[in-house]
PDB file of N, H, CA, C and O in Angstrom:
ATOM      1  N   MET A   1     156.665 123.905 -87.602  1.00  0.00           N
ATOM      2  CA  MET A   1     157.527 122.842 -88.071  1.00  0.00           C
ATOM      3  C   MET A   1     158.142 122.084 -86.905  1.00  0.00           C
ATOM      4  O   MET A   1     158.350 120.873 -86.981  1.00  0.00           O
ATOM      5  N   ILE A   2     158.426 122.788 -85.852  1.00  0.00           N
ATOM      6  H   ILE A   2     158.257 123.772 -85.791  1.00  0.00           H
ATOM      7  CA  ILE A   2     159.062 122.131 -84.715  1.00  0.00           C
ATOM      8  C   ILE A   2     158.144 121.065 -84.137  1.00  0.00           C
ATOM      9  O   ILE A   2     158.611 120.013 -83.702  1.00  0.00           O
ATOM     10  N   SER A   3     156.839 121.330 -84.130  1.00  0.00           N
ATOM     11  H   SER A   3     156.460 122.185 -84.484  1.00  0.00           H
ATOM     12  CA  SER A   3     155.914 120.332 -83.592  1.00  0.00           C
ATOM     13  C   SER A   3     155.859 119.087 -84.473  1.00  0.00           C
ATOM     14  O   SER A   3     155.527 118.006 -83.987  1.00  0.00           O
ATOM     15  N   LEU A   4     156.177 119.221 -85.746  1.00  0.00           N
ATOM     16  H   LEU A   4     156.446 120.099 -86.140  1.00  0.00           H
ATOM     17  CA  LEU A   4     156.236 118.062 -86.638  1.00  0.00           C
ATOM     18  C   LEU A   4     157.418 117.153 -86.325  1.00  0.00           C
ATOM     19  O   LEU A   4     157.368 115.944 -86.550  1.00  0.00           O
ATOM     20  N   ARG A   5     158.479 117.755 -85.805  1.00  0.00           N
ATOM     21  H   ARG A   5     158.520 118.737 -85.622  1.00  0.00           H
ATOM     22  CA  ARG A   5     159.730 117.017 -85.631  1.00  0.00           C
ATOM     23  C   ARG A   5     159.559 115.754 -84.796  1.00  0.00           C
ATOM     24  O   ARG A   5     160.127 114.714 -85.129  1.00  0.00           O
ATOM     25  N   SER A   6     158.804 115.828 -83.741  1.00  0.00           N
ATOM     26  H   SER A   6     158.342 116.673 -83.471  1.00  0.00           H
ATOM     27  CA  SER A   6     158.665 114.666 -82.863  1.00  0.00           C
ATOM     28  C   SER A   6     157.832 113.553 -83.489  1.00  0.00           C
ATOM     29  O   SER A   6     157.827 112.427 -82.991  1.00  0.00           O
ATOM     30  N   THR A   7     157.133 113.859 -84.571  1.00  0.00           N
ATOM     31  H   THR A   7     157.138 114.773 -84.975  1.00  0.00           H
ATOM     32  CA  THR A   7     156.284 112.844 -85.202  1.00  0.00           C
ATOM     33  C   THR A   7     156.978 112.114 -86.352  1.00  0.00           C
ATOM     34  O   THR A   7     156.443 111.142 -86.885  1.00  0.00           O
ATOM     35  N   TRP A   8     158.158 112.577 -86.731  1.00  0.00           N
ATOM     36  H   TRP A   8     158.592 113.367 -86.298  1.00  0.00           H
ATOM     37  CA  TRP A   8     158.895 111.977 -87.850  1.00  0.00           C
ATOM     38  C   TRP A   8     160.147 111.282 -87.329  1.00  0.00           C
ATOM     39  O   TRP A   8     160.757 111.758 -86.371  1.00  0.00           O
ATOM     40  N   PRO A   9     160.538 110.182 -87.931  1.00  0.00           N
ATOM     41  CA  PRO A   9     161.831 109.580 -87.591  1.00  0.00           C
ATOM     42  C   PRO A   9     162.950 110.587 -87.870  1.00  0.00           C
ATOM     43  O   PRO A   9     162.888 111.326 -88.853  1.00  0.00           O
ATOM     44  N   GLU A  10     163.959 110.617 -87.018  1.00  0.00           N
ATOM     45  H   GLU A  10     164.009 110.017 -86.219  1.00  0.00           H
ATOM     46  CA  GLU A  10     165.020 111.620 -87.104  1.00  0.00           C
ATOM     47  C   GLU A  10     165.664 111.692 -88.493  1.00  0.00           C
ATOM     48  O   GLU A  10     165.867 112.783 -89.027  1.00  0.00           O
ATOM     49  N   LYS A  11     165.979 110.554 -89.067  1.00  0.00           N
ATOM     50  H   LYS A  11     165.814 109.668 -88.634  1.00  0.00           H
ATOM     51  CA  LYS A  11     166.637 110.539 -90.384  1.00  0.00           C
ATOM     52  C   LYS A  11     165.744 111.163 -91.454  1.00  0.00           C
ATOM     53  O   LYS A  11     166.214 111.930 -92.294  1.00  0.00           O
ATOM     54  N   LEU A  12     164.465 110.833 -91.418  1.00  0.00           N
ATOM     55  H   LEU A  12     164.083 110.210 -90.736  1.00  0.00           H
ATOM     56  CA  LEU A  12     163.528 111.380 -92.388  1.00  0.00           C
ATOM     57  C   LEU A  12     163.325 112.876 -92.160  1.00  0.00           C
ATOM     58  O   LEU A  12     163.246 113.646 -93.117  1.00  0.00           O
ATOM     59  N   TRP A  13     163.240 113.291 -90.886  1.00  0.00           N
ATOM     60  H   TRP A  13     163.304 112.665 -90.109  1.00  0.00           H
ATOM     61  CA  TRP A  13     163.105 114.718 -90.571  1.00  0.00           C
ATOM     62  C   TRP A  13     164.274 115.498 -91.172  1.00  0.00           C
ATOM     63  O   TRP A  13     164.077 116.504 -91.853  1.00  0.00           O
ATOM     64  N   ARG A  14     165.476 115.027 -90.913  1.00  0.00           N
ATOM     65  H   ARG A  14     165.636 114.210 -90.359  1.00  0.00           H
ATOM     66  CA  ARG A  14     166.656 115.745 -91.414  1.00  0.00           C
ATOM     67  C   ARG A  14     166.650 115.827 -92.937  1.00  0.00           C
ATOM     68  O   ARG A  14     167.005 116.858 -93.507  1.00  0.00           O
ATOM     69  N   LYS A  15     166.251 114.754 -93.587  1.00  0.00           N
ATOM     70  H   LYS A  15     165.962 113.916 -93.124  1.00  0.00           H
ATOM     71  CA  LYS A  15     166.233 114.732 -95.046  1.00  0.00           C
ATOM     72  C   LYS A  15     165.177 115.689 -95.603  1.00  0.00           C
ATOM     73  O   LYS A  15     165.424 116.380 -96.592  1.00  0.00           O
ATOM     74  N   ARG A  16     164.010 115.731 -94.975  1.00  0.00           N
ATOM     75  H   ARG A  16     163.809 115.170 -94.172  1.00  0.00           H
ATOM     76  CA  ARG A  16     162.875 116.462 -95.545  1.00  0.00           C
ATOM     77  C   ARG A  16     162.717 117.892 -95.030  1.00  0.00           C
ATOM     78  O   ARG A  16     162.361 118.784 -95.801  1.00  0.00           O
ATOM     79  N   TRP A  17     162.976 118.127 -93.738  1.00  0.00           N
ATOM     80  H   TRP A  17     163.265 117.403 -93.112  1.00  0.00           H
ATOM     81  CA  TRP A  17     162.596 119.404 -93.140  1.00  0.00           C
ATOM     82  C   TRP A  17     163.719 120.214 -92.504  1.00  0.00           C
ATOM     83  O   TRP A  17     163.572 121.425 -92.337  1.00  0.00           O
ATOM     84  N   ASP A  18     164.830 119.590 -92.144  1.00  0.00           N
ATOM     85  H   ASP A  18     164.950 118.606 -92.279  1.00  0.00           H
ATOM     86  CA  ASP A  18     165.846 120.289 -91.363  1.00  0.00           C
ATOM     87  C   ASP A  18     166.367 121.543 -92.061  1.00  0.00           C
ATOM     88  O   ASP A  18     166.499 122.591 -91.430  1.00  0.00           O
ATOM     89  N   GLU A  19     166.661 121.446 -93.344  1.00  0.00           N
ATOM     90  H   GLU A  19     166.554 120.594 -93.857  1.00  0.00           H
ATOM     91  CA  GLU A  19     167.178 122.607 -94.079  1.00  0.00           C
ATOM     92  C   GLU A  19     166.169 123.761 -94.059  1.00  0.00           C
ATOM     93  O   GLU A  19     166.554 124.920 -93.899  1.00  0.00           O
ATOM     94  N   HIS A  20     164.899 123.450 -94.218  1.00  0.00           N
ATOM     95  H   HIS A  20     164.586 122.509 -94.348  1.00  0.00           H
ATOM     96  CA  HIS A  20     163.868 124.491 -94.229  1.00  0.00           C
ATOM     97  C   HIS A  20     163.749 125.161 -92.865  1.00  0.00           C
ATOM     98  O   HIS A  20     163.591 126.379 -92.780  1.00  0.00           O
ATOM     99  N   LEU A  21     163.822 124.375 -91.808  1.00  0.00           N
ATOM    100  H   LEU A  21     163.950 123.386 -91.876  1.00  0.00           H
ATOM    101  CA  LEU A  21     163.754 124.942 -90.466  1.00  0.00           C
ATOM    102  C   LEU A  21     164.958 125.845 -90.212  1.00  0.00           C
ATOM    103  O   LEU A  21     164.813 126.911 -89.614  1.00  0.00           O
ATOM    104  N   GLN A  22     166.126 125.440 -90.652  1.00  0.00           N
ATOM    105  H   GLN A  22     166.245 124.574 -91.138  1.00  0.00           H
ATOM    106  CA  GLN A  22     167.320 126.273 -90.488  1.00  0.00           C
ATOM    107  C   GLN A  22     167.177 127.596 -91.240  1.00  0.00           C
ATOM    108  O   GLN A  22     167.580 128.644 -90.737  1.00  0.00           O
ATOM    109  N   ARG A  23     166.605 127.549 -92.439  1.00  0.00           N
ATOM    110  H   ARG A  23     166.278 126.697 -92.848  1.00  0.00           H
ATOM    111  CA  ARG A  23     166.408 128.776 -93.217  1.00  0.00           C
ATOM    112  C   ARG A  23     165.419 129.707 -92.521  1.00  0.00           C
ATOM    113  O   ARG A  23     165.627 130.920 -92.490  1.00  0.00           O
ATOM    114  N   LEU A  24     164.347 129.148 -91.963  1.00  0.00           N
ATOM    115  H   LEU A  24     164.178 128.163 -91.989  1.00  0.00           H
ATOM    116  CA  LEU A  24     163.384 129.974 -91.233  1.00  0.00           C
ATOM    117  C   LEU A  24     164.007 130.573 -89.974  1.00  0.00           C
ATOM    118  O   LEU A  24     163.754 131.734 -89.651  1.00  0.00           O
ATOM    119  N   ASP A  25     164.812 129.797 -89.268  1.00  0.00           N
ATOM    120  H   ASP A  25     165.018 128.855 -89.531  1.00  0.00           H
ATOM    121  CA  ASP A  25     165.504 130.313 -88.085  1.00  0.00           C
ATOM    122  C   ASP A  25     166.442 131.456 -88.460  1.00  0.00           C
ATOM    123  O   ASP A  25     166.527 132.456 -87.747  1.00  0.00           O
ATOM    124  N   ASP A  26     167.143 131.304 -89.575  1.00  0.00           N
ATOM    125  H   ASP A  26     167.074 130.492 -90.154  1.00  0.00           H
ATOM    126  CA  ASP A  26     168.042 132.357 -90.044  1.00  0.00           C
ATOM    127  C   ASP A  26     167.252 133.618 -90.398  1.00  0.00           C
ATOM    128  O   ASP A  26     167.657 134.725 -90.044  1.00  0.00           O
ATOM    129  N   LEU A  27     166.135 133.452 -91.090  1.00  0.00           N
ATOM    130  H   LEU A  27     165.806 132.552 -91.377  1.00  0.00           H
ATOM    131  CA  LEU A  27     165.296 134.594 -91.452  1.00  0.00           C
ATOM    132  C   LEU A  27     164.761 135.290 -90.212  1.00  0.00           C
ATOM    133  O   LEU A  27     164.727 136.519 -90.157  1.00  0.00           O
ATOM    134  N   ARG A  28     164.344 134.517 -89.218  1.00  0.00           N
ATOM    135  H   ARG A  28     164.372 133.519 -89.263  1.00  0.00           H
ATOM    136  CA  ARG A  28     163.830 135.097 -87.975  1.00  0.00           C
ATOM    137  C   ARG A  28     164.884 135.965 -87.315  1.00  0.00           C
ATOM    138  O   ARG A  28     164.573 137.047 -86.816  1.00  0.00           O
ATOM    139  N   THR A  29     166.112 135.509 -87.306  1.00  0.00           N
ATOM    140  H   THR A  29     166.365 134.631 -87.711  1.00  0.00           H
ATOM    141  CA  THR A  29     167.207 136.285 -86.728  1.00  0.00           C
ATOM    142  C   THR A  29     167.438 137.572 -87.517  1.00  0.00           C
ATOM    143  O   THR A  29     167.682 138.628 -86.932  1.00  0.00           O
ATOM    144  N   LYS A  30     167.361 137.485 -88.832  1.00  0.00           N
ATOM    145  H   LYS A  30     167.162 136.628 -89.307  1.00  0.00           H
ATOM    146  CA  LYS A  30     167.621 138.659 -89.681  1.00  0.00           C
ATOM    147  C   LYS A  30     166.539 139.726 -89.561  1.00  0.00           C
ATOM    148  O   LYS A  30     166.852 140.915 -89.611  1.00  0.00           O
ATOM    149  N   VAL A  31     165.281 139.335 -89.405  1.00  0.00           N
ATOM    150  H   VAL A  31     165.028 138.369 -89.364  1.00  0.00           H
ATOM    151  CA  VAL A  31     164.205 140.328 -89.325  1.00  0.00           C
ATOM    152  C   VAL A  31     163.941 140.797 -87.905  1.00  0.00           C
ATOM    153  O   VAL A  31     163.138 141.706 -87.691  1.00  0.00           O
ATOM    154  N   ASN A  32     164.598 140.195 -86.943  1.00  0.00           N
ATOM    155  H   ASN A  32     165.250 139.457 -87.116  1.00  0.00           H
ATOM    156  CA  ASN A  32     164.452 140.544 -85.533  1.00  0.00           C
ATOM    157  C   ASN A  32     163.353 139.672 -84.923  1.00  0.00           C
ATOM    158  O   ASN A  32     162.237 139.616 -85.439  1.00  0.00           O
ATOM    159  N   GLU A  33     163.670 139.009 -83.846  1.00  0.00           N
ATOM    160  H   GLU A  33     164.576 139.054 -83.426  1.00  0.00           H
ATOM    161  CA  GLU A  33     162.728 138.063 -83.237  1.00  0.00           C
ATOM    162  C   GLU A  33     161.432 138.732 -82.777  1.00  0.00           C
ATOM    163  O   GLU A  33     160.365 138.122 -82.853  1.00  0.00           O
ATOM    164  N   ASN A  34     161.510 139.970 -82.304  1.00  0.00           N
ATOM    165  H   ASN A  34     162.376 140.465 -82.242  1.00  0.00           H
ATOM    166  CA  ASN A  34     160.289 140.662 -81.874  1.00  0.00           C
ATOM    167  C   ASN A  34     159.363 140.919 -83.057  1.00  0.00           C
ATOM    168  O   ASN A  34     158.148 140.759 -82.946  1.00  0.00           O
ATOM    169  N   THR A  35     159.935 141.316 -84.181  1.00  0.00           N
ATOM    170  H   THR A  35     160.923 141.446 -84.271  1.00  0.00           H
ATOM    171  CA  THR A  35     159.148 141.551 -85.393  1.00  0.00           C
ATOM    172  C   THR A  35     158.525 140.247 -85.866  1.00  0.00           C
ATOM    173  O   THR A  35     157.353 140.213 -86.242  1.00  0.00           O
ATOM    174  N   TRP A  36     159.307 139.176 -85.849  1.00  0.00           N
ATOM    175  H   TRP A  36     160.259 139.204 -85.543  1.00  0.00           H
ATOM    176  CA  TRP A  36     158.826 137.850 -86.254  1.00  0.00           C
ATOM    177  C   TRP A  36     157.649 137.424 -85.386  1.00  0.00           C
ATOM    178  O   TRP A  36     156.616 136.988 -85.893  1.00  0.00           O
ATOM    179  N   ASP A  37     157.818 137.554 -84.075  1.00  0.00           N
ATOM    180  H   ASP A  37     158.658 137.909 -83.663  1.00  0.00           H
ATOM    181  CA  ASP A  37     156.761 137.144 -83.146  1.00  0.00           C
ATOM    182  C   ASP A  37     155.499 137.986 -83.320  1.00  0.00           C
ATOM    183  O   ASP A  37     154.386 137.470 -83.222  1.00  0.00           O
ATOM    184  N   ALA A  38     155.675 139.285 -83.577  1.00  0.00           N
ATOM    185  H   ALA A  38     156.580 139.704 -83.657  1.00  0.00           H
ATOM    186  CA  ALA A  38     154.520 140.152 -83.808  1.00  0.00           C
ATOM    187  C   ALA A  38     153.776 139.725 -85.078  1.00  0.00           C
ATOM    188  O   ALA A  38     152.545 139.712 -85.107  1.00  0.00           O
ATOM    189  N   ALA A  39     154.529 139.376 -86.124  1.00  0.00           N
ATOM    190  H   ALA A  39     155.529 139.387 -86.100  1.00  0.00           H
ATOM    191  CA  ALA A  39     153.906 138.924 -87.369  1.00  0.00           C
ATOM    192  C   ALA A  39     153.152 137.613 -87.148  1.00  0.00           C
ATOM    193  O   ALA A  39     152.060 137.427 -87.686  1.00  0.00           O
ATOM    194  N   LEU A  40     153.725 136.713 -86.366  1.00  0.00           N
ATOM    195  H   LEU A  40     154.611 136.864 -85.929  1.00  0.00           H
ATOM    196  CA  LEU A  40     153.033 135.453 -86.069  1.00  0.00           C
ATOM    197  C   LEU A  40     151.703 135.707 -85.370  1.00  0.00           C
ATOM    198  O   LEU A  40     150.734 134.975 -85.574  1.00  0.00           O
ATOM    199  N   GLY A  41     151.666 136.735 -84.558  1.00  0.00           N
ATOM    200  H   GLY A  41     152.453 137.330 -84.393  1.00  0.00           H
ATOM    201  CA  GLY A  41     150.434 137.080 -83.851  1.00  0.00           C
ATOM    202  C   GLY A  41     149.338 137.583 -84.776  1.00  0.00           C
ATOM    203  O   GLY A  41     148.167 137.599 -84.397  1.00  0.00           O
ATOM    204  N   ARG A  42     149.704 137.993 -85.980  1.00  0.00           N
ATOM    205  H   ARG A  42     150.656 137.980 -86.288  1.00  0.00           H
ATOM    206  CA  ARG A  42     148.723 138.503 -86.944  1.00  0.00           C
ATOM    207  C   ARG A  42     148.307 137.457 -87.981  1.00  0.00           C
ATOM    208  O   ARG A  42     147.504 137.752 -88.866  1.00  0.00           O
ATOM    209  N   VAL A  43     148.838 136.253 -87.880  1.00  0.00           N
ATOM    210  H   VAL A  43     149.490 136.014 -87.161  1.00  0.00           H
ATOM    211  CA  VAL A  43     148.481 135.191 -88.825  1.00  0.00           C
ATOM    212  C   VAL A  43     147.009 134.823 -88.635  1.00  0.00           C
ATOM    213  O   VAL A  43     146.535 134.656 -87.511  1.00  0.00           O
ATOM    214  N   THR A  44     146.309 134.701 -89.741  1.00  0.00           N
ATOM    215  H   THR A  44     146.694 134.836 -90.654  1.00  0.00           H
ATOM    216  CA  THR A  44     144.878 134.387 -89.684  1.00  0.00           C
ATOM    217  C   THR A  44     144.633 132.925 -90.073  1.00  0.00           C
ATOM    218  O   THR A  44     145.530 132.235 -90.556  1.00  0.00           O
ATOM    219  N   ASP A  45     143.421 132.483 -89.853  1.00  0.00           N
ATOM    220  H   ASP A  45     142.692 133.044 -89.461  1.00  0.00           H
ATOM    221  CA  ASP A  45     143.041 131.138 -90.275  1.00  0.00           C
ATOM    222  C   ASP A  45     143.146 131.002 -91.798  1.00  0.00           C
ATOM    223  O   ASP A  45     143.484 129.934 -92.308  1.00  0.00           O
ATOM    224  N   HIS A  46     142.857 132.078 -92.510  1.00  0.00           N
ATOM    225  H   HIS A  46     142.583 132.945 -92.096  1.00  0.00           H
ATOM    226  CA  HIS A  46     142.974 132.072 -93.975  1.00  0.00           C
ATOM    227  C   HIS A  46     144.434 131.858 -94.386  1.00  0.00           C
ATOM    228  O   HIS A  46     144.715 131.099 -95.313  1.00  0.00           O
ATOM    229  N   ASP A  47     145.361 132.527 -93.693  1.00  0.00           N
ATOM    230  H   ASP A  47     145.133 133.143 -92.940  1.00  0.00           H
ATOM    231  CA  ASP A  47     146.788 132.331 -93.961  1.00  0.00           C
ATOM    232  C   ASP A  47     147.173 130.867 -93.748  1.00  0.00           C
ATOM    233  O   ASP A  47     147.878 130.274 -94.564  1.00  0.00           O
ATOM    234  N   ARG A  48     146.707 130.305 -92.661  1.00  0.00           N
ATOM    235  H   ARG A  48     146.133 130.787 -91.998  1.00  0.00           H
ATOM    236  CA  ARG A  48     147.014 128.896 -92.363  1.00  0.00           C
ATOM    237  C   ARG A  48     146.440 127.964 -93.426  1.00  0.00           C
ATOM    238  O   ARG A  48     147.064 126.966 -93.787  1.00  0.00           O
ATOM    239  N   MET A  49     145.257 128.292 -93.921  1.00  0.00           N
ATOM    240  H   MET A  49     144.750 129.102 -93.628  1.00  0.00           H
ATOM    241  CA  MET A  49     144.626 127.483 -94.959  1.00  0.00           C
ATOM    242  C   MET A  49     145.473 127.513 -96.238  1.00  0.00           C
ATOM    243  O   MET A  49     145.687 126.477 -96.867  1.00  0.00           O
ATOM    244  N   ILE A  50     145.948 128.688 -96.613  1.00  0.00           N
ATOM    245  H   ILE A  50     145.774 129.529 -96.102  1.00  0.00           H
ATOM    246  CA  ILE A  50     146.785 128.805 -97.810  1.00  0.00           C
ATOM    247  C   ILE A  50     148.070 128.002 -97.649  1.00  0.00           C
ATOM    248  O   ILE A  50     148.481 127.298 -98.571  1.00  0.00           O
ATOM    249  N   ILE A  51     148.703 128.101 -96.492  1.00  0.00           N
ATOM    250  H   ILE A  51     148.369 128.672 -95.742  1.00  0.00           H
ATOM    251  CA  ILE A  51     149.935 127.350 -96.248  1.00  0.00           C
ATOM    252  C   ILE A  51     149.663 125.856 -96.304  1.00  0.00           C
ATOM    253  O   ILE A  51     150.453 125.096 -96.865  1.00  0.00           O
ATOM    254  N   ASP A  52     148.549 125.436 -95.727  1.00  0.00           N
ATOM    255  H   ASP A  52     147.907 126.053 -95.272  1.00  0.00           H
ATOM    256  CA  ASP A  52     148.174 124.022 -95.771  1.00  0.00           C
ATOM    257  C   ASP A  52     148.029 123.546 -97.217  1.00  0.00           C
ATOM    258  O   ASP A  52     148.512 122.470 -97.569  1.00  0.00           O
ATOM    259  N   HIS A  53     147.374 124.335 -98.041  1.00  0.00           N
ATOM    260  H   HIS A  53     146.981 125.209 -97.756  1.00  0.00           H
ATOM    261  CA  HIS A  53     147.215 123.987 -99.454  1.00  0.00           C
ATOM    262  C   HIS A  53     148.562 123.958-100.175  1.00  0.00           C
ATOM    263  O   HIS A  53     148.805 123.083-101.006  1.00  0.00           O
ATOM    264  N   LEU A  54     149.427 124.906 -99.858  1.00  0.00           N
ATOM    265  H   LEU A  54     149.229 125.616 -99.182  1.00  0.00           H
ATOM    266  CA  LEU A  54     150.766 124.918-100.461  1.00  0.00           C
ATOM    267  C   LEU A  54     151.534 123.650-100.125  1.00  0.00           C
ATOM    268  O   LEU A  54     152.141 123.029-100.998  1.00  0.00           O
ATOM    269  N   LEU A  55     151.501 123.270 -98.851  1.00  0.00           N
ATOM    270  H   LEU A  55     151.007 123.775 -98.142  1.00  0.00           H
ATOM    271  CA  LEU A  55     152.241 122.079 -98.424  1.00  0.00           C
ATOM    272  C   LEU A  55     151.693 120.802 -99.056  1.00  0.00           C
ATOM    273  O   LEU A  55     152.441 119.858 -99.310  1.00  0.00           O
ATOM    274  N   LYS A  56     150.395 120.778 -99.305  1.00  0.00           N
ATOM    275  H   LYS A  56     149.787 121.544 -99.099  1.00  0.00           H
ATOM    276  CA  LYS A  56     149.771 119.601 -99.900  1.00  0.00           C
ATOM    277  C   LYS A  56     149.823 119.623-101.433  1.00  0.00           C
ATOM    278  O   LYS A  56     149.500 118.627-102.079  1.00  0.00           O
ATOM    279  N   GLY A  57     150.229 120.759-102.011  1.00  0.00           N
ATOM    280  H   GLY A  57     150.491 121.569-101.485  1.00  0.00           H
ATOM    281  CA  GLY A  57     150.269 120.883-103.460  1.00  0.00           C
ATOM    282  C   GLY A  57     148.895 121.029-104.070  1.00  0.00           C
ATOM    283  O   GLY A  57     148.690 120.651-105.223  1.00  0.00           O
ATOM    284  N   ASP A  58     147.943 121.574-103.318  1.00  0.00           N
ATOM    285  H   ASP A  58     148.110 121.881-102.381  1.00  0.00           H
ATOM    286  CA  ASP A  58     146.561 121.680-103.784  1.00  0.00           C
ATOM    287  C   ASP A  58     146.240 122.973-104.528  1.00  0.00           C
ATOM    288  O   ASP A  58     145.115 123.134-105.003  1.00  0.00           O
ATOM    289  N   LEU A  59     147.173 123.880-104.643  1.00  0.00           N
ATOM    290  H   LEU A  59     148.086 123.749-104.258  1.00  0.00           H
ATOM    291  CA  LEU A  59     146.875 125.149-105.320  1.00  0.00           C
ATOM    292  C   LEU A  59     147.085 125.002-106.819  1.00  0.00           C
ATOM    293  O   LEU A  59     148.097 124.468-107.271  1.00  0.00           O
ATOM    294  N   ALA A  60     146.119 125.483-107.573  1.00  0.00           N
ATOM    295  H   ALA A  60     145.297 125.917-107.206  1.00  0.00           H
ATOM    296  CA  ALA A  60     146.219 125.424-109.030  1.00  0.00           C
ATOM    297  C   ALA A  60     147.238 126.447-109.519  1.00  0.00           C
ATOM    298  O   ALA A  60     147.374 127.515-108.922  1.00  0.00           O
ATOM    299  N   PRO A  61     147.957 126.133-110.601  1.00  0.00           N
ATOM    300  CA  PRO A  61     148.952 127.084-111.124  1.00  0.00           C
ATOM    301  C   PRO A  61     148.306 128.332-111.670  1.00  0.00           C
ATOM    302  O   PRO A  61     149.002 129.229-112.146  1.00  0.00           O
TER     303      PRO A  61
END
């Protein structure tokens, strides 16, 4: 999400993504940054594909 920030106008970023980024930052702190980073290291291309579909609204109910 952080890499998206520089591509969006600041006002639009804050309206659309800032709250979500804050929630993820809070969760990272709660689960421990080392645990978070280790989990990120296990993310697969399939995981990324699912997230991409979720963000685009492409998953069937």
